[in-house]
C-alpha positions as CSV (number, residue, x, y, z in Angstrom):
1,H,155.2,-15.9,44.2
2,A,154.7,-16.5,47.9
3,V,153.9,-20.2,48.5
4,H,152.0,-21.5,51.5
5,V,152.2,-25.2,52.3
6,I,149.4,-26.2,54.7
7,V,149.3,-29.6,56.4
8,A,146.3,-30.8,58.5
9,V,146.9,-33.8,60.8
10,K,144.9,-35.6,63.4
11,A,144.5,-33.7,66.7
12,D,146.9,-35.0,69.3
13,A,149.2,-33.9,72.0
14,L,152.4,-33.8,69.9
15,P,154.0,-30.4,69.3
16,V,154.3,-29.4,65.7
17,N,157.9,-30.2,65.3
18,Q,157.3,-33.8,66.5
19,R,154.4,-34.2,64.2
20,L,156.7,-33.7,61.3
21,M,158.6,-36.7,62.6
22,Q,155.4,-38.9,62.6
23,P,153.3,-40.3,59.7
24,I,150.8,-37.7,58.6
25,D,147.2,-38.8,58.5
26,G,144.8,-36.1,57.4
27,S,144.4,-33.7,54.6
28,F,147.2,-32.0,52.7
29,H,147.1,-28.7,50.8
30,V,149.6,-26.8,48.7
31,R,148.5,-23.3,48.0
32,N,150.1,-20.7,45.6
33,E,147.7,-17.7,45.5
34,K,144.6,-19.2,43.9
35,R,146.0,-22.5,42.8
36,I,145.3,-25.3,45.3
37,V,146.1,-29.0,45.3
38,R,144.4,-31.2,47.9
39,R,144.3,-34.8,48.9
40,A,142.2,-37.0,51.2
41,G,144.0,-38.7,54.1
42,R,145.4,-42.2,54.2
43,H,147.8,-43.8,56.7
44,P,151.3,-44.3,55.2
45,R,153.0,-47.6,54.7
46,G,156.7,-48.2,55.0
47,G,158.8,-45.1,55.7
48,L,156.9,-42.8,53.4
49,V,154.2,-40.4,54.4
50,E,151.8,-41.4,51.6
51,C,148.7,-39.3,51.1
52,G,145.6,-40.1,49.2
53,H,142.6,-42.5,49.4
54,T,139.8,-41.7,47.0
55,T,137.4,-43.7,44.9
56,R,138.1,-43.9,41.2
57,E,135.1,-41.7,40.4
58,Q,136.3,-39.1,42.9
59,Q,139.7,-39.2,41.3
60,R,138.3,-38.8,37.8
61,R,136.1,-35.9,39.0
62,R,139.1,-34.2,40.6
63,E,141.1,-34.6,37.4
64,R,138.3,-33.0,35.4
65,D,138.0,-30.2,37.9
66,D,141.8,-29.6,37.6
67,F,141.6,-29.4,33.8
68,A,138.7,-27.0,34.1
69,G,140.8,-24.7,36.2
70,R,139.1,-25.3,39.5
71,S,141.0,-26.1,42.8
72,G,140.3,-29.8,43.4
73,V,142.7,-32.4,41.9
74,G,144.0,-35.8,42.8
75,D,146.1,-37.1,45.6
76,V,149.6,-36.1,46.7
77,D,152.4,-38.3,48.0
78,V,154.3,-36.7,50.9
79,F,157.6,-38.3,52.1
80,A,160.0,-37.5,54.8
81,V,163.5,-36.3,53.9
82,V,165.8,-36.9,56.9
83,H,169.0,-34.9,57.3
84,G,171.1,-35.1,60.4
85,G,168.3,-36.1,62.7
86,S,166.8,-32.6,62.6
87,A,163.5,-32.1,64.5
88,A,162.3,-30.1,61.5
89,R,162.3,-32.7,58.8
90,G,162.6,-31.9,55.2
91,L,159.6,-33.1,53.1
92,G,159.1,-34.2,49.5
93,L,155.9,-33.8,47.6
94,D,155.0,-36.0,44.6
95,F,151.9,-34.9,42.8
96,T,151.9,-37.9,40.4
97,K,151.9,-40.8,42.9
98,Y,148.1,-41.4,42.5
99,V,147.2,-39.2,39.5
100,S,150.0,-39.4,36.8
101,S,148.8,-36.3,34.9
102,Q,148.6,-34.1,38.0
103,R,150.9,-31.1,38.2
104,F,151.4,-28.1,40.5
105,L,152.5,-25.0,38.6
106,G,154.0,-27.3,36.0
107,L,155.9,-29.4,38.5
108,S,155.3,-33.1,39.2
109,A,157.2,-33.0,42.5
110,F,159.3,-30.7,44.7
111,R,161.2,-30.8,48.0
112,L,160.7,-28.8,51.1
113,K,164.2,-28.2,52.5
114,N,164.7,-27.2,56.2
115,A,168.2,-25.6,55.6
116,L,169.5,-27.4,58.6
117,L,173.1,-26.3,58.0
118,D,172.3,-22.8,56.9
119,A,170.6,-20.4,59.3
120,S,170.6,-17.7,56.7
121,F,168.5,-19.8,54.3
122,V,170.2,-18.1,51.3
123,H,173.3,-20.2,50.5
124,D,171.5,-23.0,48.5
125,R,169.2,-20.7,46.6
126,L,172.0,-18.1,45.7
127,S,174.3,-21.0,44.7
128,M,171.8,-22.4,42.3
129,M,171.1,-19.0,40.8
130,L,174.8,-18.6,40.2
131,F,175.1,-22.0,38.4
132,R,172.1,-21.1,36.2
133,R,173.6,-17.6,35.5
134,M,176.8,-19.4,34.3
135,G,174.7,-21.5,31.9
136,L,174.7,-24.7,33.9
137,P,171.5,-26.6,34.5
138,A,170.5,-26.3,38.2
139,P,167.2,-26.8,40.1
140,R,165.0,-23.8,40.7
141,E,164.2,-22.8,44.3
142,A,161.8,-20.5,46.2
143,F,160.9,-19.9,49.8
144,A,157.8,-21.3,51.4
145,K,155.9,-21.0,54.7
146,L,154.8,-24.3,56.2
147,F,151.6,-24.5,58.4
148,I,150.4,-27.5,60.3
149,N,146.7,-27.3,61.5
150,G,146.9,-23.5,61.0
151,Q,150.0,-23.2,63.1
152,Y,153.2,-21.8,61.5
153,A,155.8,-24.5,61.5
154,G,158.7,-22.5,59.9
155,L,160.4,-21.3,56.7
156,Y,161.4,-23.9,54.1
157,I,162.9,-23.8,50.7
158,I,161.0,-25.3,47.8
159,I,163.5,-27.1,45.5
160,E,162.5,-28.4,42.0
161,E,162.7,-32.2,41.9
162,M,165.4,-33.6,39.7
163,D,163.1,-35.6,37.4
164,A,161.8,-35.7,33.9
165,N,160.3,-32.2,34.2
166,F,163.7,-30.9,35.1
167,L,165.4,-32.7,32.2
168,N,162.8,-31.4,29.7
169,R,163.4,-27.9,30.9
170,A,167.2,-28.1,31.0
171,Y,167.9,-30.3,28.0
172,G,164.7,-30.3,25.9
173,E,164.2,-34.1,26.4
174,S,164.2,-36.7,29.2
175,A,164.7,-40.0,27.4
176,G,168.3,-40.4,28.4
177,Y,170.2,-41.7,31.4
178,F,170.0,-39.7,34.6
179,Y,172.1,-40.5,37.6
180,Q,172.4,-39.1,41.1
181,F,175.9,-39.5,42.7
182,S,175.3,-41.1,46.1
183,W,178.3,-40.9,48.5
184,V,179.0,-44.4,49.8
185,K,182.8,-44.0,50.2
186,E,185.6,-41.6,49.1
187,F,185.7,-41.6,45.4
188,N,187.3,-39.3,42.9
189,F,186.7,-41.0,39.5
190,E,189.3,-43.6,40.2
191,F,189.2,-46.7,38.0
192,L,187.7,-49.5,40.1
193,G,187.9,-52.2,37.4
194,D,185.7,-53.3,34.6
195,D,182.9,-54.6,36.8
196,P,179.9,-52.1,36.3
197,T,178.6,-52.9,39.7
198,N,181.6,-51.1,41.2
199,Y,180.0,-47.9,40.0
200,A,176.2,-48.3,39.5
201,P,173.6,-48.5,40.9
202,T,175.4,-47.8,44.3
203,M,177.4,-44.7,43.6
204,F,175.8,-43.6,40.4
205,E,172.1,-44.2,41.3
206,P,169.8,-44.3,38.2
207,K,166.8,-41.9,38.3
208,T,165.6,-42.8,34.9
209,R,165.7,-46.1,32.9
210,K,166.1,-47.9,36.3
211,T,166.0,-51.4,34.7
212,A,168.3,-50.5,31.8
213,Y,170.6,-47.8,33.1
214,D,173.7,-48.7,31.0
215,P,176.6,-48.6,33.6
216,A,179.0,-49.7,30.9
217,T,179.3,-46.1,29.6
218,I,180.2,-44.9,33.1
219,V,182.9,-47.5,33.2
220,A,184.2,-46.4,29.8
221,M,184.3,-42.7,31.0
222,V,186.2,-43.5,34.2
223,K,188.6,-45.7,32.3
224,A,189.3,-42.9,29.8
225,I,189.9,-40.4,32.6
226,N,192.4,-42.7,34.3
227,Q,194.1,-44.6,31.5
228,S,194.4,-42.2,28.6
229,S,197.9,-40.9,27.7
230,D,198.7,-37.2,28.2
231,A,198.8,-36.7,24.5
232,N,195.4,-38.4,24.0
233,F,193.7,-37.3,27.2
234,V,191.6,-34.4,25.9
235,A,190.3,-36.3,22.9
236,A,189.5,-39.5,24.8
237,V,187.8,-37.7,27.8
238,S,185.9,-35.3,25.5
239,E,184.0,-38.3,24.2
240,F,182.3,-38.4,27.6
241,I,182.7,-35.0,29.2
242,D,182.3,-31.4,27.9
243,L,185.5,-30.2,29.5
244,K,184.6,-26.5,29.2
245,E,181.2,-27.2,31.0
246,W,183.0,-29.2,33.8
247,L,185.6,-26.4,34.3
248,Q,182.8,-23.9,34.6
249,Y,181.1,-26.2,37.1
250,V,184.2,-26.5,39.2
251,A,184.9,-22.8,39.0
252,V,181.5,-22.0,40.4
253,E,182.0,-24.5,43.3
254,Q,185.4,-23.0,44.0
255,Y,183.9,-19.5,44.0
256,L,181.3,-20.7,46.5
257,S,184.0,-22.3,48.7
258,E,182.2,-25.6,48.3
259,F,183.8,-28.4,50.3
260,D,181.2,-31.0,49.8
261,G,181.0,-31.1,46.0
262,M,183.1,-32.2,43.1
263,F,186.3,-31.7,45.1
264,G,184.8,-32.7,48.4
265,H,186.7,-33.2,51.7
266,E,185.9,-36.9,51.6
267,G,185.6,-37.4,47.8
268,M,183.0,-36.3,45.3
269,N,179.5,-35.5,46.3
270,N,176.2,-33.6,45.5
271,F,175.8,-33.7,41.8
272,Y,173.8,-35.4,39.0
273,L,174.9,-36.6,35.6
274,Y,172.7,-36.8,32.5
275,R,173.5,-38.5,29.2
276,P,171.0,-38.2,26.4
277,A,169.8,-41.5,25.0
278,E,171.7,-41.3,21.6
279,A,174.9,-39.7,23.0
280,R,177.9,-40.6,25.1
281,L,178.5,-37.1,26.5
282,F,177.6,-36.6,30.2
283,H,176.3,-33.3,31.6
284,I,176.5,-32.2,35.2
285,S,174.0,-30.5,37.5
286,P,174.5,-29.4,41.1
287,W,172.6,-30.4,44.3
288,D,172.6,-29.4,47.9
289,K,174.9,-26.3,48.2
290,E,173.9,-25.1,51.7
291,Q,177.2,-25.6,53.6
292,D,179.3,-22.7,54.7
293,F,182.5,-21.9,56.6
294,A,180.9,-22.7,60.0
295,T,180.2,-26.3,58.9
296,I,183.8,-26.7,57.8
297,A,185.2,-25.8,61.3
298,P,185.0,-29.3,62.9
299,Y,186.7,-30.9,59.9
300,T,189.4,-28.2,59.8
301,I,190.3,-28.9,63.5
302,E,190.3,-32.6,62.8
303,E,192.6,-32.2,59.8
304,A,194.9,-29.9,61.6
305,H,195.5,-32.5,64.3
306,E,196.2,-35.1,61.6
307,V,198.7,-32.8,59.9
308,A,200.5,-32.3,63.2
309,D,200.5,-36.0,63.8
310,A,202.1,-36.7,60.4
311,I,204.8,-34.1,61.1
312,V,205.6,-35.7,64.5
313,R,205.8,-39.1,62.8
314,A,207.9,-37.6,59.9
315,D,205.6,-39.4,57.5
316,M,205.9,-37.2,54.4
317,V,203.5,-39.3,52.3
318,D,200.8,-39.0,55.0
319,L,201.6,-35.3,55.4
320,A,201.1,-34.7,51.7
321,D,197.8,-36.5,51.8
322,E,196.5,-34.6,54.8
323,L,197.6,-31.2,53.3
């Protein structure tokens, strides 16, 4: 379905692309054919563009209208997603911020991605389609037109939020432990010691069970990967990882020439891990696959200079690392 995202903001002298950089104070609409979600304006606090300010009676009435199949529902939380300082910011929409039961086409939230690094707008969506075709859980995506005060502000990509709705769709439950890998330094599953804080919540950021996210199982997984003998490796690691599933995941990334993923140019990046509550096995899901050969070029030139420097210095260890 064609999705139109319509934002109304206060009249001012700012051009549209700068308004996206400012707090939005006005009314917000998401429209998909006859399905409409609206909210009344409220000035944001902090760094989020939070939307919604209604009386409790208005909120209850909107909820009743929604359940009755009419257009009015509760409020929507809109927050900026900054990537590389782009003038066209990505946006996130949370339909449950003020009305926990509110959904839009079954979704509690989604992202509006500006595809800053992909002028074709197809890399991310086709990549996620390929992951799903290979039987690997990946977020669904669709194209959207963004309008601000009736003025077309550009094409965006709607991305399914990685939340409980995604987990229920992908795994049939959402009571387990869900982590987003957040790049803070180069890391390739090296064992960093038994201290759980070396791994979570910094690198493995909990998205569920945020006060009881069980980092000990992550430590045990990393220890098994690094300290198991060759003879016992498959058995020990298989307690935490479905090796066939992970090989499929890596194969898809390699086919896509992904250089910012599991075997990233500066360590692992752009994936989620999920472990059901009563299991020790982690499952992997992809995130952010928009990069292409053009974005590799600056790093390739940099690495070539470093290779040449290692050759001149006759440093074979450094040369092996750079290669």
